[in-house]
C-alpha positions in Angstrom: 148.0 184.9 77.1 146.0 187.8 75.6 142.4 187.3 74.7 140.3 188.8 72.0 137.0 190.2 72.9 134.2 189.1 70.6 131.0 191.2 70.6 128.1 189.1 71.7 124.8 188.8 69.8 123.2 190.5 72.8 125.5 193.5 72.4 124.7 193.7 68.7 121.0 193.5 69.3 121.3 196.3 71.8 123.1 198.5 69.3 120.4 197.8 66.7 117.8 198.6 69.2 119.5 201.9 70.1 119.7 202.8 66.4 116.0 202.0 66.0 115.2 204.2 69.0 116.8 207.3 67.5 114.5 210.3 67.5 112.2 210.4 64.5 113.2 214.1 64.0 116.8 213.1 63.6 116.0 210.5 61.0 113.8 212.9 59.0 116.4 215.6 59.3 119.1 213.3 57.7 116.6 212.3 54.9 115.8 216.0 54.2 119.5 216.9 54.1 120.2 214.1 51.7 117.3 215.2 49.4 118.4 218.8 49.5 122.0 217.7 48.6 120.7 215.6 45.6 118.4 218.4 44.4 121.0 221.1 44.7 124.0 219.2 43.2 122.4 216.7 40.8 118.8 217.4 39.7 119.1 221.2 39.6 122.2 221.3 37.4 120.6 218.7 35.1 117.4 220.8 34.9 119.4 223.9 34.0 121.3 222.1 31.3 118.2 220.8 29.5 116.3 224.0 30.1 119.0 226.1 28.6 119.5 223.7 25.7 115.9 223.9 24.7 115.5 227.6 25.5 115.3 228.6 21.8 113.2 225.7 20.7 113.8 222.2 19.3 115.0 223.6 16.0 117.9 225.5 17.5 118.7 222.5 19.7 119.0 220.1 16.7 120.9 222.8 14.7 123.5 223.0 17.4 124.0 219.2 17.4 124.3 218.8 13.6 126.6 221.8 13.1 129.8 220.5 11.4 132.1 221.3 14.2 129.8 219.7 16.8 129.6 216.5 14.6 133.4 216.5 14.3 133.8 216.8 18.0 131.4 213.9 18.7 133.1 211.7 16.1 136.5 212.4 17.7 135.2 211.7 21.1 133.7 208.4 20.0 137.0 207.5 18.2 139.1 208.2 21.3 136.7 206.1 23.4 136.6 203.3 20.8 140.4 203.0 20.9 141.1 203.6 24.5 138.4 201.4 26.1 139.3 198.1 24.3 143.0 198.7 25.0 142.3 199.4 28.7 140.0 196.4 28.7 142.8 194.1 27.7 145.3 195.7 30.0 142.8 195.7 33.0 142.0 192.0 32.6 145.7 191.0 32.3 146.8 193.2 35.2 144.0 192.1 37.5 144.5 188.4 36.7 148.3 188.7 37.3 147.9 190.6 40.6 145.0 188.6 42.0 146.2 185.1 41.0 150.0 185.2 41.1 152.9 186.3 43.1 155.8 187.9 41.2 158.6 190.5 41.7 157.4 194.0 41.1 153.8 193.3 42.0 153.5 196.2 44.4 155.1 198.5 41.8 152.5 197.4 39.2 149.7 198.2 41.6 151.2 201.7 42.3 151.5 202.4 38.5 147.9 201.4 38.0 146.8 204.0 40.6 149.1 206.7 39.1 146.4 208.5 37.0 144.3 208.8 40.1 147.1 210.8 41.9 148.3 212.9 39.0 146.3 215.8 37.7 145.0 215.2 34.1 146.5 218.6 33.2 149.9 217.5 34.4 149.7 214.3 32.5 148.8 216.2 29.3 151.8 218.5 29.9 154.1 215.5 30.3 153.0 214.3 26.8 153.7 217.7 25.4 157.2 217.7 27.0 157.8 214.2 25.6 156.3 214.5 22.1 156.0 218.2 21.4 158.2 220.0 18.9 160.5 221.2 21.7 160.2 218.0 23.7 162.6 215.1 24.1 161.3 213.1 21.2 159.9 216.1 19.2 162.8 216.5 16.7 162.9 212.8 15.9 159.1 212.7 15.4 159.3 215.7 13.2 162.1 214.2 11.2 160.0 211.1 10.5 156.8 213.2 9.8 155.0 211.8 12.9 152.6 214.2 14.6 151.3 213.2 18.1 150.7 216.5 19.9 147.9 218.7 18.6 146.6 215.8 16.6 144.3 212.8 17.1 147.1 210.4 18.3 147.9 212.7 21.2 144.3 212.9 22.2 144.0 209.1 22.2 147.2 208.7 24.2 146.0 211.2 26.8 142.6 209.4 27.0 144.2 206.0 27.4 146.4 207.3 30.3 143.6 208.9 32.3 141.3 205.9 31.9 143.5 202.8 32.2 143.0 202.2 36.0 139.2 201.8 35.8 138.9 198.2 34.5 141.8 196.9 36.5 140.6 198.5 39.8 137.2 197.0 39.5 138.5 193.5 38.7 141.4 193.2 41.2 139.3 193.1 44.5 136.7 190.9 42.8 139.3 188.3 41.7 141.0 188.4 45.0 137.7 187.8 46.8 136.9 184.8 44.6 140.3 183.2 45.2 142.1 180.6 43.1 140.3 177.4 44.0 138.1 177.2 40.9 141.0 177.8 38.5 143.2 175.3 40.3 140.4 172.7 40.1 140.0 173.3 36.4 143.7 172.9 35.8 143.7 169.6 37.8 140.9 168.4 35.6 143.0 169.0 32.6 142.0 172.4 31.3 144.7 174.6 29.7 145.4 178.1 30.8 143.2 179.7 28.1 140.4 177.3 28.8 140.5 178.1 32.5 140.5 181.8 31.7 137.6 181.7 29.2 135.4 179.2 31.0 136.1 179.9 34.7 137.8 183.2 35.4 136.0 185.4 32.8 132.4 184.2 33.6 133.0 184.8 37.3 134.0 188.5 36.8 131.8 189.4 33.8 129.6 191.9 35.8 132.6 193.6 37.4 134.2 193.7 34.0 131.2 195.4 32.4 131.1 197.8 35.4 134.7 198.8 34.8 134.1 199.2 31.0 131.2 201.5 31.6 133.2 203.8 34.0 136.1 203.7 31.6 133.9 204.7 28.7 132.3 207.5 30.6 135.6 209.0 31.7 137.0 208.7 28.1 134.1 210.7 26.7 134.1 213.3 29.4 137.8 213.8 29.8 138.8 217.5 29.6 142.1 218.4 31.4 144.6 216.1 29.6 142.9 216.3 26.3 142.7 220.1 26.5 146.5 220.3 26.8 147.4 218.0 23.9 144.6 218.9 21.5 145.5 222.4 20.4 141.8 223.3 20.2 141.6 223.1 16.4 138.0 223.3 15.4 136.8 220.5 13.4 140.0 218.5 13.9 141.1 218.2 17.5 138.2 219.3 19.6 136.3 216.7 21.6 132.8 217.3 22.9 133.9 218.8 26.3 136.4 221.2 24.5 133.7 222.2 22.0 131.3 223.0 24.8 134.0 225.3 26.4 134.6 227.1 23.1 130.9 227.7 22.5 130.4 229.0 26.1 133.4 231.3 25.8 131.9 232.7 22.6 128.6 233.4 24.6 126.8 230.9 22.4 125.2 229.4 25.6 122.3 227.7 23.9 124.5 225.7 21.6 126.9 225.0 24.5 124.2 223.6 26.7 122.7 221.7 23.7 126.0 219.9 23.2 126.5 219.5 26.9 123.2 217.8 27.1 124.7 214.9 25.1 127.3 214.4 27.9 124.5 214.7 30.5 122.5 212.0 28.8 125.6 209.8 28.8 126.1 210.5 32.5 122.5 209.4 33.2 122.8 206.3 31.1 126.1 205.5 32.9 124.5 206.0 36.3 121.6 203.7 35.5 123.9 201.0 34.1 126.2 201.4 37.1 123.4 200.9 39.6 122.2 197.8 37.8 125.7 196.3 37.7 126.4 197.2 41.3 123.3 195.1 42.2 124.5 192.2 40.0 128.0 192.4 41.6 126.5 192.4 45.1 124.5 189.2 44.2 127.6 187.6 42.8 129.7 188.5 45.8 127.0 187.1 48.2 126.9 183.9 46.1 130.6 183.3 46.5 130.8 184.3 50.2 
């Protein structure tokens, strides 16, 4: 009969002691390398963005943000996020609940489909929409006959945004729901709660911080998406340009001050997202420790 070797507490203590006896120089070297990496790849680019954005003064900065095409790009970005995030919220909750709480045929296929946007290039996904709904695509003639325009229009941008963002909520909730198990839901049902009551009063409160975490990531990706939206938008100024596309156009026209000014809006969004992400990670950690 085979035996399983279990590390003893003495062995673990020796490992911790060896770690604590690592040379001070090695520890400081690792800290310095981490700081250099953060400065070079995070703080320095942010400093460049805001320095260039205000290089011609506050008046030029504000003028770049209130310019009609910039305002239109921001409105379209907010519209795409306002549509895609709630839809992905509903899908993510339903998919995570089904995968974590039930066994059914096709479960592994559903998990694979959820991960599909992570494995497919956004440019390729945008191209697929063009091949499906473009004038020369499979459904293009039928859409044109019924005066329905998806590609190079707002609906196409929304569809592309939904596709690239739909894994975020589900992927945050699935492991959290699986770790919590089904005991609390089963107890609620035994006590007479209906399915909806169990969901609203037991399941949803237990995953609220993970849900908010997924929504924040989904919203950040929706507002910053470039590849798929670039393919389906047509780059029509004032109509189908989102904020990232507007930044690209301004930079290609050598209007770097305006480009960096508009890019600073996305940078501020990234900073807010990072702060919210850190807070929610801390709350999720506390919630996980509470259930373990």
